[in-house]
C-alpha positions in Angstrom: -0.1 0.3 0.2 1.2 3.4 -0.9 1.7 5.9 1.4 1.1 9.7 -0.2 1.6 13.4 0.8 -0.5 15.4 -1.2 -0.2 19.3 -1.1 1.3 19.8 2.7 2.3 22.7 3.9 3.4 24.0 7.6 3.9 27.5 8.7 5.7 28.8 12.0 4.5 32.1 12.6 5.8 33.9 9.5 8.1 31.6 8.4 6.9 28.9 5.9 8.6 25.8 6.5 6.7 23.7 3.7 5.3 25.5 1.2 3.9 22.5 -1.0 5.4 19.0 -0.5 4.0 16.0 -3.1 5.4 12.9 -2.3 4.5 9.1 -2.6 6.2 6.3 -0.8 5.9 2.6 -2.3 6.5 -0.5 -1.1 9.8 -2.4 -1.8 11.3 0.9 -2.7 14.1 3.5 -0.7 13.3 7.2 -1.7 16.0 9.5 -1.2 15.3 13.2 -0.1 17.8 15.5 -0.8 18.1 19.7 -0.5 20.0 22.3 0.9 20.3 23.4 4.6 16.5 25.2 5.4 14.8 23.6 2.8 12.3 22.0 5.0 13.4 18.6 4.6 13.0 18.0 8.8 9.5 19.4 8.9 8.7 17.3 6.2 9.8 14.3 7.8 7.7 15.5 10.8 4.4 16.0 9.2 4.8 12.5 7.3 5.5 11.0 10.8 2.4 12.6 12.5 4.4 14.6 15.0 3.4 17.8 13.3 -0.1 18.6 11.8 -0.2 20.0 8.5 -1.7 23.5 7.9 -3.1 22.1 4.3 -3.0 18.8 2.4 -3.6 15.6 3.4 -1.6 12.5 4.3 -3.0 9.2 2.5 -2.8 5.4 3.0 -3.6 3.1 -0.3 -6.0 6.8 -1.3 -7.5 7.2 2.3 -7.1 9.7 4.5 -5.2 8.6 7.4 -5.6 9.9 11.1 -2.7 11.3 13.1 -3.0 8.2 15.6 -3.2 5.3 13.3 -0.4 7.2 10.8 1.9 6.7 14.0 1.7 3.2 14.1 2.5 2.7 10.9 5.3 5.0 10.5 9.3 4.2 11.9 10.8 7.5 13.0 14.5 8.0 13.2 15.4 11.8 13.8 18.8 12.8 13.4 19.5 12.4 17.4 18.0 10.3 19.5 17.0 12.9 21.7 14.8 11.4 24.7 15.6 9.2 27.7 19.3 9.3 27.9 19.3 8.2 31.6 18.0 4.7 30.5 20.1 2.1 29.0 19.8 1.0 25.7 18.0 -2.0 26.4 15.3 0.1 28.6 14.7 2.7 25.7 13.7 -0.1 23.2 11.6 -2.2 25.9 10.0 1.3 26.8 9.2 1.8 23.3 8.0 -1.8 22.6 5.3 -1.4 25.4 4.2 2.0 24.2 3.6 0.1 20.8 1.3 -2.0 22.8 3.8 -5.4 22.5 3.4 -7.6 25.8 6.3 -7.2 28.4 8.0 -10.7 27.7 7.7 -9.9 23.8 8.9 -6.1 24.3 11.9 -7.1 26.4 12.7 -10.0 23.7 12.0 -7.5 20.8 14.9 -5.4 22.3 17.2 -7.8 22.8 16.6 -8.8 18.8 17.3 -5.1 17.8 20.2 -4.5 20.1 22.0 -7.7 18.3 20.7 -6.2 14.7 22.8 -2.7 15.4 25.5 -4.7 17.4 24.8 -2.9 20.8 24.5 -6.2 22.5 27.5 -5.6 24.6 25.9 -2.1 25.6 22.3 -3.1 26.5 22.8 -2.1 30.0 25.2 1.1 29.4 22.7 4.6 30.3 22.5 6.0 26.3 24.3 9.1 27.7 27.6 7.2 27.8 27.0 5.9 24.1 29.4 7.6 21.2 27.4 9.5 18.5 27.4 6.4 16.0 26.3 4.3 18.8 23.4 6.7 19.5 22.6 6.4 15.6 22.3 2.7 15.5 20.3 3.0 18.9 17.8 5.2 17.3 17.6 3.0 14.2 16.7 0.2 16.1 13.7 2.1 17.9 12.5 3.0 14.6 12.2 -0.6 14.0 10.6 -1.6 17.3 7.0 -2.3 16.0 8.2 -3.8 12.4 6.6 -0.4 10.6 5.6 -0.5 6.8 7.3 3.0 6.7 10.4 4.1 7.6 11.3 7.8 7.9 15.2 8.7 8.6 16.5 11.9 8.9 20.4 11.8 8.3 21.1 8.3 9.7 24.6 7.8 9.1 25.2 10.9 10.7 28.3 10.3 13.2 28.5 6.6 12.1 31.8 4.9 11.2 32.2 3.2 7.8 31.4 -0.1 8.6 28.2 0.7 10.2 27.3 2.9 7.4 27.7 -0.1 5.1 25.7 -2.4 7.7 22.7 0.5 7.6 22.9 0.8 3.7 22.4 -3.0 3.6 19.8 -3.2 6.3 17.6 -0.7 4.7 17.7 -2.4 1.4 16.8 -5.9 3.4 14.1 -3.9 4.6 12.8 -2.6 1.3 13.2 -6.2 0.4 10.8 -7.5 2.4 8.4 -4.7 1.5 9.2 -1.8 3.6 8.6 2.2 2.1 11.6 3.9 3.1 12.5 7.7 3.0 15.9 8.7 3.5 16.9 12.6 4.1 20.8 13.1 3.6 23.2 15.1 2.5 25.8 12.3 2.2 24.7 12.1 -1.7 27.4 9.4 -2.6 25.6 6.9 -0.3 22.5 7.6 -1.1 23.0 7.2 -4.6 23.7 3.7 -3.8 20.8 3.0 -1.7 18.0 4.9 -3.0 15.8 4.1 -6.0 13.9 7.1 -6.1 14.8 10.9 -5.3 12.8 13.7 -4.7 14.6 17.3 -4.5 13.0 19.9 -2.0 14.3 23.4 -2.2 12.3 26.8 -0.5 9.8 24.5 1.1 9.1 22.6 -2.1 9.2 18.9 -3.5 9.8 18.3 -7.1 11.2 15.3 -9.0 14.8 15.8 -10.2 15.7 17.1 -13.8 16.9 14.2 -15.8 19.1 15.8 -18.5 21.6 17.8 -16.4 24.6 15.4 -18.0 27.5 14.2 -16.4 30.9 15.5 -16.1 34.0 13.5 -17.2 37.7 13.6 -16.4 40.1 12.6 -19.3 43.9 12.1 -18.7 46.0 11.1 -21.7 48.8 9.0 -21.4 52.1 11.3 -20.3 49.6 14.2 -19.0 49.9 14.9 -15.0 46.8 15.2 -13.2 46.5 19.3 -13.8 46.9 18.4 -17.6 43.5 16.5 -17.5 40.6 17.5 -19.2 37.1 17.7 -18.3 34.2 17.2 -20.4 30.6 17.3 -20.1 28.6 14.7 -21.8 24.7 14.3 -21.9 24.6 10.8 -20.9 26.7 7.6 -21.0 26.3 6.5 -24.6 27.4 9.8 -25.7 30.9 9.5 -23.3 31.3 6.0 -24.5 31.4 7.4 -28.3 33.4 9.9 -27.2 36.1 7.4 -25.6 35.9 5.2 -28.5 36.9 8.0 -31.0 39.8 8.6 -29.1 40.7 5.1 -28.8 39.8 4.3 -32.6 42.2 7.5 -33.6 45.0 5.6 -31.6 45.2 8.1 -28.5 46.5 6.6 -25.3 44.1 7.1 -22.7 45.4 6.7 -19.1 41.9 7.6 -17.4 38.2 8.4 -18.4 35.9 8.7 -15.2 33.1 10.4 -14.1 33.3 13.5 -11.6 31.2 12.7 -8.9 28.0 10.8 -9.3 24.5 11.2 -11.2 23.1 12.0 -8.1 25.5 14.8 -7.2 24.2 16.0 -10.8 20.9 16.1 -10.4 21.0 17.8 -7.1 23.5 20.4 -8.5 21.1 21.0 -11.4 18.3 21.0 -9.1 19.5 23.8 -6.6 21.9 26.7 -6.5 21.2 27.1 -2.8 23.5 27.3 0.2 22.6 27.9 3.6 
């Protein structure tokens, strides 16, 4: 069942945080949400999680309006900081949230153990959350979002503060969850990692969502044998086919090519073509 946001808007006094947001999350797919700081991404996520009420627009579950209370039971929300109950241990936090989602006490404790193992925090189960590192808190926050096995996952900068191994494991876990039918939305500034994870991309600027343009083209770095790095040329092509044809022409002409590589990645190109904001 698809989860849709249609025409969402939200203001704080005279400040319009979300002016108009449309979004569709599909089971089995990971959607990346990108945009500059201040674009309204976190506010949009809070609206999607049922933690803020929109001033206009609607949230639809399989085409039907969804009350906030029901929405919160369907969504797993991971903010960019864990932000709660840091005096409790990791196990107590997960158990408490499982109980809030109405799991019986024995099942809640078992679920906490399962999730601590999943995010490699079993050895920290009895450690107060405030003693955990930033990356460990992020892993605990991810586990907390999974407590009730939600069909929709919303994650705000989930890899922030994680070490490389944890980032790879997070990416793999999100792909597994999507493979089991979850609809996943990830907001992130780490475009290189998001490009490896996301099936769909939504760009948000000035409080508005939009599908990214697809004809920005890519820049390629070309260095010939005998040239230094400073002598390498950067050339843009509209698509991979055009780049391949250019390379074939160089080789066919007998030019010795030492390096022919894309500069950045496709998502970076899409992002840069969609927004010029730096906030």
